N, C-alpha and C positions, 0 to 999 in steps of 0.2 A: 584442456584447451577448447573442445568440439562445442560443449556447453556454455563457454563465452563466447563464442565467435560466431554460435549458432540462432542466439535467444532471440527471441522476437515478442512484442506484444502480440497476445490474441484477447480481441473483442469479444469472440462467439463462445461462451464458456458453459459445461454442463458436466452431466455426471456428478462423482463425488471425489472428494482426495481421502484416502485410505489413512485412519489414524495411524498406523505406522511411519507413513511416507510424510507426514505432518510433524511427527516428531524430527525425520530426519532434515525436514525442511527447517525446522525451529532451530535444531541444533547448529546449522549452516549459517544463521542469521547471526548466532552469538559469534561467531570468527570473525567478524567484522573489526575494522580497524578502533582501537580503544584508549584513547591517551589518558595515563591514569589510571588505568582498570576502574572508571567511573562506572562502566555499564550503565550509559544514558538513554537507555531506551526501555520500551515498554510496548508488547502487542498483545490486542485484543484480537482473540479467535471468534468471528462471527461466522454460525454454519446453522441450518438447520431454519425452525421459527425464528431465530433471533435477527436474521435478516428481516422480516417482516418487521420486527419493532424498531431496527434500523431505517427500515422506509418512512413508517412512522415519525422517527425523530427528524429525518429530512423533512418531512412535510412540516412538522412543527416550526423547525427553523425558515423555510421558505414563507409559511404564509405569517408568523412574525414580521419578516422585512417586508412583504408584500402581502397583506391582507385582500387585493384585487384576483389573486391567482386564478385561472380556471378550475374547473374541474378537471379537463383533460390534461392541463400542465401539472395537477395535484399529483393525478394517477400517476405521470410518466416520471416525479419524482419518487412518489412513493415506492415504485417497482426497479429504481435502480440498483439496490441493494441484490435483487432477483436475477441478475445478469451471471451469477456465478454461483457455483454451490458453497464455496468459501472466502471469505474475505480476514486479509490479516490488516488490522490499524496499527499502523507505526505510527507513534509517536518520541519524541525526545523527550526523555525528564532531566530538564535542565538544572545544573547546581553552580552555585557560585565556587568557584576552584582558584587559587591564584597562578596555577600553570597551565589550567585546561579552560579557554575561553569559550564563550558560549557557541562560538562559529562552531568550533571544533567538535562539539555533542552533538550537535546538529547534521554535521557531517558524518559522523559514526550513525547515525540512526540513519541516515541516507544510506551507507555502506551497508547496514545490516538487512536493509528494506531490499537493496542489489542481490545481497547474497540469498535472502529468500526467493529473489526470483530465479537466481542462477540453479539453485538448488530443485528448486519445482521443476524447472526447464530439465535437466538432468535425468529428475526422474520419469519427465513423461508428461508432465502436465503444461499447461498455458497458463498464463498469468497477465493482468495490464494493470500498471500501478497509475491509479487516477487520484487527481484534485480535485481542483475546483473549490467552488465557494465552500461547500460543505463542510472541506478539509480546516476552513479556516475560521470555521463559526463558532462562535462562544457556547450557542445554545446546544450546539453538537457535541462540542467538546463534555461541557457538564452534563448532558445525557450519557456519554460512553462514559463517565466517572473520571474524567481527566481532570488533574489538578491543576491550580492556575501555572505552576512550575512544569508543564508539560505541553510542548507543543506536535500538533500532528502533523507527519510527514507525508503521509498519505494512506489510501485506503488499497491496497495489494488484494484485486480478485483474481483468485485460483479456481481452475478446473479443468474436464477434460476440453480439447479444442473439440471443436465444431466446425464444418467447413474448412475451405483452402487459407492458408497462411498467407497473407502479403510476402512478396518478394522481396529479401534484403537486399539493400541498396551494398553497391561496392563503395568503399572511402578510399580516395588517395589519401595517401598519408601527407602527403607535401603541401596540402589545404590546413592540416592541423598542426604541424610538426615543426618546431624550428628549433637546429643544431646551433647553439649558442658557445 
């Protein structure tokens, strides 16, 4: 309960994620709800020099859509994957199924992403779920080797937390919950 109630996004991440911890994080992801046992997920692990390749892929996509991109803007795009030592790309692997609609498969992949973040937090790591234009860009998807039936859910940046965490807001359940 503590991990669930204290998880917070961390924008500044550094250090490294131990391989044994990564394996535990991934195992937690696999416990996501999964109607029909379709396992509608795919995870790409990006670390080390692969982060530079991802940055180059981001730059290629941005330049394709905006050839007038400035050098400074291009450098900023290239450096985005360097914000954390580990990036987990979560994708929904969609299949036609008579009882499990596409939306349920996407939600399952989203639940997997949340499980990954909760597990990382429980192990003492910070994380940030990032989306943005690169998440939905076909050039990026193809560059990552995703198939046409796979949709990116987001980039989970994971690492050791640097600096102070932002305060967690308190939420009043009455604003979100209705007893019917």
